[in-house]
C-alpha positions in Angstrom: -180.6 114.9 137.3 -181.9 118.3 138.7 -178.3 119.3 139.6 -177.1 118.5 135.8 -179.8 120.6 134.2 -179.4 123.6 136.6 -175.6 123.1 136.3 -175.8 123.3 132.4 -178.2 126.2 132.3 -175.7 127.8 134.8 -172.9 127.4 132.1 -175.1 128.5 129.1 -175.8 131.6 130.9 -172.2 132.4 131.7 -171.5 132.1 128.4 -174.2 134.2 127.1 -173.2 136.8 129.1 -169.5 136.7 128.4 -170.0 136.8 124.7 -167.7 136.5 122.0 -164.3 138.1 122.7 -161.7 139.5 120.4 -158.0 138.9 120.7 -157.0 141.0 118.0 -155.1 143.8 120.3 -151.9 143.0 122.2 -150.5 146.3 122.5 -149.8 149.7 120.1 -149.6 149.0 116.4 -150.5 152.2 115.0 -148.8 155.6 115.7 -149.6 157.6 112.3 -151.6 160.6 112.8 -154.0 159.3 110.3 -154.7 156.0 111.7 -155.0 157.4 115.4 -157.9 160.2 113.7 -159.6 156.9 112.1 -159.2 155.2 115.3 -161.0 158.3 117.0 -163.7 158.3 114.2 -164.4 154.7 114.6 -164.8 154.9 118.4 -167.0 158.0 118.3 -169.2 156.3 115.7 -169.1 152.6 116.8 -169.1 152.9 120.4 -172.0 155.5 120.8 -174.6 153.6 118.9 -175.0 151.5 122.3 -173.7 153.8 125.2 -172.0 157.2 126.2 -168.7 157.3 125.1 -166.1 156.3 128.1 -163.6 158.9 129.1 -160.1 157.5 127.4 -158.5 157.7 130.9 -161.0 155.5 132.5 -158.3 152.7 131.6 -154.9 151.9 131.2 -153.3 150.0 128.2 -154.3 146.5 129.7 -157.5 147.8 130.6 -158.3 149.0 127.0 -157.3 145.8 125.7 -159.4 143.7 128.2 -162.5 146.4 127.5 -162.2 146.0 123.8 -162.0 142.7 123.6 -165.5 142.2 124.9 -166.7 145.2 123.2 -165.2 145.2 119.4 -167.1 142.0 118.6 -170.4 143.5 119.6 -169.6 146.8 117.6 -168.6 144.4 114.6 -165.2 145.9 114.6 -162.5 144.4 112.1 -159.1 143.5 113.8 -157.9 146.5 112.2 -160.8 149.0 113.3 -160.0 147.2 116.8 -156.4 148.4 116.9 -157.0 151.9 115.6 -159.6 152.2 118.5 -157.2 150.8 121.0 -154.2 152.8 119.6 -156.5 156.0 119.6 -157.5 155.7 123.1 -153.9 155.0 124.7 -152.6 157.8 122.8 -155.2 160.2 124.0 -154.4 158.7 127.6 -150.7 159.1 127.6 -151.2 163.1 126.7 
């Protein structure tokens, strides 16, 4: 019985630590400068609420997909906002 309780508690801790994930972004979508500027603004305003802004060069395209899938729900980003932030980050990363 003790093993079952510990197993359940461990599983619950794992779920809490991972939190909800967003799967809105699978690759680039927006390339218009207005949308990239919006992505930059969303990134700067939403992400800086909780932590220092990361350098866009910190991750490659796939790394940003993984990171943003964890962080977008915490920042309460809509799917479009999530996409614009991703597109901004990879556009800056490619320059």
